[in-house]
N, C-alpha and C positions, 0 to 999 in steps of 0.2 A: 594929278601927279600924287604920289603918296608922300605923306608926311614923313619927318624924321622918325616917329614913334612907329608908324606902319611899317617903313623900312627896317627898323629893328626888329620888329616881332616876324617880319617875312624872314630876315637873315636867320634867325634863330631855328625857323622852320626848316630852311634848306641846309642849315649845318646838321640836324636831326637826320633829315633825309640822306645826305653824303655819308653818314655813319652807318645807316642802315644798308647803303649801297656798298659800302667797304665789307660788312660782314656778308652781305648776300654774295658777293664776288669770292670770297673766301671759302665760302660754303659750297659754292658751284664748281670751285677749283679742286676743292677737296674731294667732291665726288668723282671728279674724273682720275685725279690720282688714287683714289681706293679701287676704282674700276681697273686700275692697272697695277694695283699693289705695289705702288711707287712710294716707299716710306721716306726717302729723300726730300719729295717733292711735297711731302705733309710737313717737314720741318721748315721749307720755304715759305709755305702758307701762312704757318704759325707766325712766322716773322712779319708778315704783312698786317696784321690785326694788333700788333705791339703798341701801337701809339693811339688805341681807341681810347684808353682811360683819359688821356690827355685832351683828346677831342672832346668827351664828354663833360669832363671838368671845366673846360673853357665856356661850352653851352650852358653849363649850371651858372656860371659866372656872369655871362651875359643875360642870362634870365633875371638874377639878381639885379643887374645895373638897368634892365627895363623897369623892374620894380620902383627902383630908387629915383629914376629920372622923369619918369611918366606916371601917371595915375591910370592904370587900363581898366577901361569898362569890365563889366562883369564877366561878358563872354571872352574877352580877351586875357583878363585873369584867369579864368579857367583853362584857356589855352595853354599858358604858361605853367601852370600848376601842372597840367597833364605833362608837358615836356620834361618836367623835373622827374616825374614817375617814369617816362620813358627813357631818359638817359641811364637811370638805375637798371631797368630792365636790359638796356644794351651793353652795359658793364657786364651783366651776369651772362648774357648771351656770348660775349667776347670769351668769358672764363669757360663757358660749357664748349666752345667750339675749341678752344685752346686743349683743354683737358682730353676731350675726346680724341683730337688728333694725335696727342701725344700717346696716349692710350693705344692708339690703332697702329702706330709705330712700333712700337714694343711688341704687339701682336705679328705684324707684317715681318718683324725681325727674326721671329722664331721660325720662319719659313715651314709652318705646319699647313699642309695641303688642305686637310678638312676645316681647319679654322679660316684659312683664305677665303675658301669657298663659302663659308658661313657668313663672313664679313659680307661678301658680295651679294648674298642673298639678303641681308639686313640694309643694304643700300636703299631699298623700297621707301624706308623712313627718310632717309636723306633726299630722296626727289620729293617727297610730300613738302618735306620743310623748305626746299627751294621754291616750290609754287608758293608754299605761304610767303616767303621773302620776295617774289615777285609782286604777289598781291598787297603785301605790306608797303613797298615802295610807290604802287600804284594810288594807294590811300594818300599818300603825302603828296602825290603830285595831283590828284583831282581832290582836294581837301574841301574846297568849296562846294562840291555836289554832295549834298546829303545821301540822297538815293543810290549813288555810286558807291560812297564809301560802306553804306550799310550793307550793299550787296555782298562787297569785297570781304568785309568782315565775316558775313556767312560762310562764304569760300572757303577763308582760312579755316574756320572752325569745321569746316567739312574735312579740310585736309588733315586737320588735327584728330580728329576722329579715326580716319583712315589708319593712322600710324598706332592708335591703341589695338586695331585689329589685327594690323601686321605682327606687332609686338608679342601678341598673344600667340600666334602662329609660331613666330620665332622661338617663344618661351618653350612651347611644346617640343620643338626641334632639339634644342639643347638640352633640356632634361632627358631626351631619349639618348642623344650622344654622349651625355654624362653617365649614362648607365652602361652604355657600349665600350666606354674607355676610361677605366679606372684610374688609369696614370695621368689623364689629362682632365680629369673632373674639374679641378681648380681652375685650369685655363677657361675651360667652358663656362665656368661659374663666373668669372671674371669677365668674360667677353659679355655675357648677358646682363651685366652691371653696368659695363661701359656703354653698351647700346640703349639702356633704360636710362642713363643720364643723358644719352644724346638726344632724347624725346623732350627734354627740359627746353630745349631751343625753340621748339616749336610751340610749345606751352607757353613761352615768354612772347612769342609773336601772336599769339593769340590774346593774350593780355594786352598787349600793345594796341592790336586792334580796337578793344573796347575803349583805351584811352584817349585813341583819336576820335571815336565817336563822342566820348565825353568831351572831348576839346570842342567838337562843332556844335553839339547838340544838348549836352547837359547830360542830367540824370546822374547814375550813381557811378563813383569812381572806383 
């Protein structure tokens, strides 16, 4: 039977997992909306992540209570400290998703056929991010399996590396289009900027993976 302390620790982990799953779902739904060029659906998706900050604030408060009520062993203290870092990363992911979707709404509303097509080509990055989200969720669900979470972290890193290659190709395409469409050069530049900011989501997932490893096995945070 779990002690009160163990229950509190597991509850914190489950709360973190729920936040990750909420962001995962928003990202997956956003991909579908962008594939369909549905700006209205993007607005609805943004509303689903509004409460993330309140959720992460509660997690942080619960961690403080764990510190206050119990005397965590070194490995458990390490896990709680990791979650404080992870909730900060999750808040940034929420902001990244919200800003990206808001920017994509603006781009879709312009109804520029070339830009809409380019957005669809850029969605390979979003698919890598969704894969990384899935693996991040699995890391929390298989938290006690060191070998498994190390393997998942490697797979997340691979997805992250893919996005750099995809972005490099997209950048070349945008530069070419900017040269061929003087009147739309600023729009293409902005689109490239928005896509670049979208890369921060998977970047933060990669850092969360490393913090989960630290929580389990120690090392460098």
